[in-house]
C-alpha positions as CSV (number, residue, x, y, z in Angstrom):
1,X,-9.8,9.6,-1.9
2,X,-11.6,12.6,-3.3
3,X,-9.4,15.4,-4.6
4,X,-8.5,17.3,-1.5
5,X,-6.3,20.0,-3.1
6,X,-7.0,22.0,-6.3
7,X,-3.8,24.0,-7.1
8,X,-0.8,25.8,-5.8
9,X,-2.0,29.2,-4.7
10,X,1.0,31.1,-3.4
11,X,4.6,30.8,-2.4
12,X,6.3,32.6,0.4
13,X,10.1,33.0,0.4
14,X,12.6,34.8,2.6
15,X,15.3,37.2,1.4
16,X,18.1,39.0,3.3
17,X,17.3,42.1,1.3
18,X,13.5,42.2,0.7
19,X,13.6,45.5,-1.1
20,X,16.2,44.4,-3.6
21,X,14.2,41.2,-4.3
22,X,11.0,43.1,-4.7
23,X,12.6,45.6,-7.1
24,X,13.8,42.7,-9.2
25,X,10.3,41.1,-9.2
26,X,8.8,44.4,-10.3
27,X,11.5,45.5,-12.8
28,X,12.8,42.2,-14.2
29,X,10.0,39.7,-13.8
30,X,6.9,41.9,-14.2
31,X,5.1,41.3,-10.9
32,X,3.1,44.0,-9.1
33,X,3.2,44.9,-5.4
34,X,-0.3,44.7,-3.9
35,X,0.4,45.0,-0.2
36,X,3.0,45.4,2.5
37,X,2.3,44.1,6.0
38,X,4.8,43.7,8.9
39,X,7.8,43.6,6.6
40,X,6.3,41.1,4.2
41,X,5.7,42.2,0.6
42,X,2.8,40.7,-1.4
43,X,3.0,40.5,-5.2
44,X,0.9,39.2,-8.0
45,X,1.2,38.2,-11.6
46,X,-1.2,39.9,-14.1
47,X,-3.3,36.8,-14.5
48,X,-3.6,35.8,-10.8
49,X,-7.3,35.4,-9.8
50,X,-6.5,35.8,-6.1
51,X,-5.0,38.8,-4.2
52,X,-1.4,37.6,-4.5
53,X,0.8,34.6,-5.4
54,X,4.3,35.6,-4.1
55,X,5.2,36.8,-0.7
56,X,8.7,38.0,0.1
57,X,9.6,38.1,3.8
58,X,12.8,39.1,5.7
59,X,15.3,36.3,6.4
60,X,19.0,35.8,6.9
61,X,19.2,33.6,3.8
62,X,17.0,32.7,0.9
63,X,14.6,29.9,1.8
64,X,11.1,28.6,1.7
65,X,8.8,30.2,4.2
66,X,5.8,28.2,3.1
67,X,4.1,26.8,0.0
68,X,0.3,27.1,-0.1
69,X,-2.4,25.0,-1.8
70,X,-6.1,25.8,-2.0
71,X,-8.3,22.9,-1.3
72,X,-11.1,21.7,-3.5
73,X,-13.9,22.6,-1.0
74,X,-14.2,24.0,2.5
75,X,-14.9,20.5,3.7
76,X,-11.8,19.2,2.0
77,X,-9.7,21.6,4.1
78,X,-10.9,20.0,7.3
79,X,-10.5,16.5,5.9
80,X,-6.9,17.3,4.8
81,X,-6.1,18.6,8.3
82,X,-7.5,15.4,9.9
83,X,-5.5,13.2,7.5
84,X,-2.3,15.1,8.3
85,X,-2.9,14.8,12.1
86,X,-3.7,11.0,11.7
87,X,-0.4,10.6,9.9
88,X,1.4,11.9,13.0
89,X,2.1,15.4,11.8
90,X,0.7,18.2,14.0
91,X,-0.1,21.6,12.5
92,X,-2.0,24.6,13.6
93,X,-4.9,26.7,12.4
94,X,-3.9,30.3,11.6
95,X,-5.2,33.4,10.0
96,X,-3.5,34.3,6.7
97,X,-3.5,37.8,5.2
98,X,-6.3,38.2,2.7
99,X,-7.1,34.5,3.0
100,X,-8.4,33.9,6.5
101,X,-8.6,30.4,8.0
102,X,-5.8,28.1,7.0
103,X,-4.0,25.1,8.3
104,X,-0.2,25.2,8.4
105,X,2.0,22.2,9.1
106,X,5.6,21.1,8.6
107,X,5.9,17.9,6.6
108,X,8.1,15.0,7.4
109,X,11.1,16.4,5.5
110,X,10.8,19.9,7.0
111,X,8.8,21.8,4.4
112,X,6.1,24.2,5.6
113,X,2.8,23.8,3.8
114,X,-0.3,26.0,4.1
115,X,-3.7,24.7,3.1
116,X,-6.8,27.0,2.8
117,X,-10.2,27.3,1.1
118,X,-11.1,30.9,1.7
119,X,-9.5,33.5,-0.6
120,X,-9.7,37.1,-1.5
121,X,-10.3,37.4,-5.3
122,X,-8.4,40.2,-7.1
123,X,-10.5,43.1,-8.0
124,X,-8.9,45.3,-10.6
125,X,-9.3,49.1,-10.5
126,X,-11.2,50.5,-13.5
127,X,-7.9,51.5,-15.3
128,X,-6.5,48.0,-14.9
129,X,-9.7,46.1,-15.8
130,X,-9.5,43.9,-18.9
131,X,-11.9,44.1,-21.8
132,X,-12.0,40.2,-21.5
133,X,-14.3,39.2,-18.6
134,X,-12.4,36.1,-17.6
135,X,-9.2,38.0,-17.0
136,X,-8.7,39.5,-13.5
137,X,-6.8,42.4,-15.0
138,X,-5.2,43.6,-18.2
139,X,-2.4,41.7,-19.7
140,X,0.9,43.1,-18.5
141,X,2.7,45.5,-20.9
142,X,6.0,44.2,-19.4
143,X,7.9,42.0,-21.9
144,X,7.7,38.3,-20.8
145,X,5.7,39.0,-17.6
146,X,4.2,35.7,-16.3
147,X,0.5,35.1,-16.2
148,X,0.6,33.1,-13.0
149,X,2.5,31.0,-10.5
150,X,3.1,27.5,-11.8
151,X,4.9,25.1,-9.5
152,X,7.4,24.7,-6.7
153,X,10.3,22.2,-6.5
154,X,11.7,21.3,-3.1
155,X,14.6,19.1,-1.9
156,X,14.7,16.2,0.5
157,X,16.8,13.2,1.4
158,X,14.3,10.5,0.1
159,X,12.6,11.3,-3.1
160,X,10.3,8.3,-3.3
161,X,9.3,8.4,0.3
162,X,8.4,12.1,0.0
163,X,6.3,11.4,-3.1
164,X,4.5,8.5,-1.4
165,X,3.7,10.5,1.8
166,X,2.1,13.4,-0.1
167,X,0.2,10.9,-2.3
168,X,-1.1,8.8,0.6
169,X,-1.9,11.7,2.9
170,X,-3.0,14.5,0.7
171,X,-3.9,12.8,-2.6
172,X,-1.1,14.2,-4.9
173,X,-0.7,12.2,-8.1
174,X,2.8,10.9,-8.7
175,X,3.4,11.6,-12.4
176,X,7.0,10.5,-13.0
177,X,10.4,10.0,-11.4
178,X,14.0,9.8,-12.5
179,X,16.5,7.3,-11.3
180,X,20.2,7.2,-12.0
181,X,21.5,5.4,-15.1
182,X,24.2,3.9,-12.8
183,X,22.0,2.6,-10.0
184,X,18.3,2.5,-9.0
185,X,18.5,5.6,-6.9
186,X,15.7,8.2,-7.2
187,X,16.9,11.7,-7.8
188,X,13.7,13.5,-8.9
189,X,10.0,13.1,-8.9
190,X,7.0,15.2,-9.9
191,X,3.5,15.3,-8.4
192,X,0.3,17.1,-9.2
193,X,-3.0,18.0,-7.7
194,X,-4.7,18.5,-11.1
195,X,-4.1,17.8,-14.8
196,X,-0.8,19.6,-15.0
197,X,2.4,17.4,-15.3
198,X,3.3,18.8,-11.9
199,X,2.8,21.6,-9.4
200,X,5.1,20.0,-6.9
201,X,8.6,18.6,-7.7
202,X,11.2,17.1,-5.4
203,X,14.9,16.6,-6.0
204,X,17.4,14.5,-4.0
205,X,19.2,16.4,-1.4
206,X,22.3,15.0,0.3
207,X,22.7,17.9,2.7
208,X,22.0,17.9,6.4
209,X,19.4,20.8,6.2
210,X,15.7,19.9,6.1
211,X,13.0,21.9,4.3
212,X,15.0,23.3,1.4
213,X,13.6,24.6,-1.8
214,X,15.3,24.2,-5.2
215,X,13.2,26.7,-7.2
216,X,9.7,27.9,-8.0
217,X,8.2,28.6,-11.4
218,X,6.0,31.1,-13.2
219,X,3.9,30.4,-16.3
220,X,4.0,32.4,-19.5
221,X,1.5,31.7,-22.3
222,X,3.8,31.0,-25.2
223,X,7.3,29.9,-26.0
224,X,7.9,33.2,-27.7
225,X,7.2,35.0,-24.5
226,X,9.7,32.8,-22.7
227,X,12.3,33.6,-25.3
228,X,11.5,37.3,-25.0
229,X,11.9,37.1,-21.3
230,X,15.3,35.5,-21.7
231,X,16.3,38.2,-24.2
232,X,15.1,41.0,-21.8
233,X,16.9,39.5,-18.8
234,X,20.2,39.1,-20.6
235,X,20.1,42.7,-22.0
236,X,19.5,43.9,-18.4
237,X,22.5,42.1,-16.9
238,X,20.6,39.1,-15.5
239,X,22.5,35.9,-16.3
240,X,20.6,32.8,-17.6
241,X,21.5,29.9,-15.4
242,X,20.0,27.2,-17.7
243,X,17.9,27.0,-20.8
244,X,15.9,27.9,-22.8
245,X,15.1,24.3,-23.6
246,X,12.4,21.6,-23.0
247,X,12.2,19.1,-20.2
248,X,11.5,15.5,-21.1
249,X,9.3,14.9,-18.1
250,X,6.3,17.2,-18.6
251,X,7.6,18.5,-21.9
252,X,7.6,22.2,-20.7
253,X,9.8,24.8,-22.2
254,X,12.0,26.1,-19.4
255,X,14.3,28.9,-18.4
256,X,16.2,29.3,-15.1
257,X,17.7,32.5,-13.6
258,X,18.3,34.0,-10.1
259,X,16.9,36.9,-8.2
260,X,19.2,39.1,-6.0
261,X,18.8,36.8,-2.9
262,X,20.2,34.0,-5.2
263,X,16.8,32.3,-5.1
264,X,16.2,30.4,-8.3
265,X,13.2,31.2,-10.6
266,X,12.0,29.2,-13.5
267,X,9.8,30.3,-16.4
268,X,7.6,27.5,-17.9
269,X,5.3,27.2,-20.9
270,X,3.9,24.4,-23.0
271,X,3.9,20.9,-21.8
272,X,1.0,18.4,-21.7
273,X,-2.1,17.9,-19.6
274,X,-2.9,14.5,-18.1
275,X,-6.5,13.6,-17.2
276,X,-5.9,9.9,-16.6
277,X,-7.3,9.1,-13.1
278,X,-5.4,5.9,-12.6
279,X,-2.1,7.1,-14.2
280,X,0.8,4.9,-13.4
281,X,4.0,7.0,-13.1
282,X,6.8,6.1,-15.5
283,X,10.5,5.8,-14.5
284,X,13.0,7.8,-16.5
285,X,16.8,7.9,-16.5
286,X,18.8,11.0,-17.3
287,X,20.1,9.4,-20.6
288,X,16.5,9.2,-21.7
289,X,16.1,12.9,-21.7
290,X,14.2,13.3,-18.4
291,X,15.6,16.8,-17.8
292,X,16.4,17.8,-21.4
293,X,14.1,16.6,-24.2
294,X,16.8,17.0,-26.8
295,X,19.6,15.2,-25.0
296,X,22.0,17.7,-26.4
297,X,23.6,19.4,-23.4
298,X,24.7,19.1,-19.8
299,X,23.1,20.7,-16.8
300,X,25.3,23.2,-14.9
301,X,26.3,22.1,-11.4
302,X,24.9,25.3,-10.0
303,X,21.4,23.9,-10.6
304,X,21.9,21.3,-7.9
305,X,22.1,24.1,-5.3
306,X,19.0,24.5,-3.1
307,X,18.1,27.1,-0.4
308,X,19.0,27.9,2.2
309,X,22.7,27.2,1.4
310,X,24.0,24.1,3.1
311,X,26.9,21.8,3.0
312,X,27.3,20.7,-0.6
313,X,25.1,17.9,-2.0
314,X,26.7,14.7,-1.0
315,X,26.7,11.1,-2.1
316,X,27.5,9.4,1.2
317,X,24.6,6.9,1.4
318,X,25.9,3.7,2.8
319,X,26.9,1.2,0.1
320,X,27.1,3.7,-2.8
321,X,30.1,2.8,-4.9
322,X,32.7,5.4,-5.6
323,X,32.0,5.2,-9.3
324,X,28.5,6.6,-9.0
325,X,29.1,9.3,-6.5
326,X,29.6,11.9,-9.2
327,X,26.3,10.9,-10.8
328,X,24.6,11.6,-7.5
329,X,26.1,15.0,-7.3
330,X,24.7,16.0,-10.7
331,X,22.9,13.2,-12.6
332,X,22.6,15.5,-15.6
333,X,26.2,16.6,-15.9
334,X,27.2,14.4,-18.8
335,X,26.7,15.8,-22.3
336,X,23.4,14.5,-23.7
337,X,21.7,14.1,-20.3
338,X,21.0,17.7,-19.3
């Protein structure tokens, strides 16, 4: 299969208080509002080449509205739509703000995905124009402001089946997965459309709600910027949920925190690039440092929460022994795993 998708282009999330979320993105993350249409607010990072990368829309609870990928060509968009329909999933052709023609569908585990080729490239006003031709605008003067959107991690009831469907239908590369130390149960997997370690992640979700999101991530250029962002957030009363540290899978520096809707945001930097076309994904276990490279901490239980809120993550799969149910709730809870 030729590469159908090129990269994650934007994420749309819901918030019960759009203005509070938008103020946070402006004042604490360093994004810029570029448009407001029918209650939706469009924002961009300083290094985004397209018109926007984050959309905040009204909703009763924080949730994923859609995750969008740009295809590799105009023809690839039509081929991708055909492959999705042939797999028994029926989407629709829609017109997306400052994008145009796009194909939107809901995947087998309830997640909305939008595919498009057309884009509106960002054109900086003269005062915002960079002296460096390849930059769409000047570097932000905001401490720790992200350059661009990095990835999205969703939640579903069958991690391996999710990864296989998106690989077989849309050509995502499966890069790695994590299974429990206690039993061969997959709790996490990462996929990519390019050379990054991942632009789509999936965590095991034992709730009864489909289509949930665990977090989405921005990219900063350096570890120092990530640490400055952590410092700035803390000094302005924004708690750090987890990190800073380094993931074993992907080897990215990470930092997790929440915006006012409670939606989780991650900052990433570093990590490796993988150009191997026939890469065979490795299987990790939490004790190997899949989540924490240094194996010197435990992950907070709060990080297992996905959005929208649902009945708590459960370990009720038939045949799961009582002694491993705690591991399913939070596989990284033991010291040295998270």
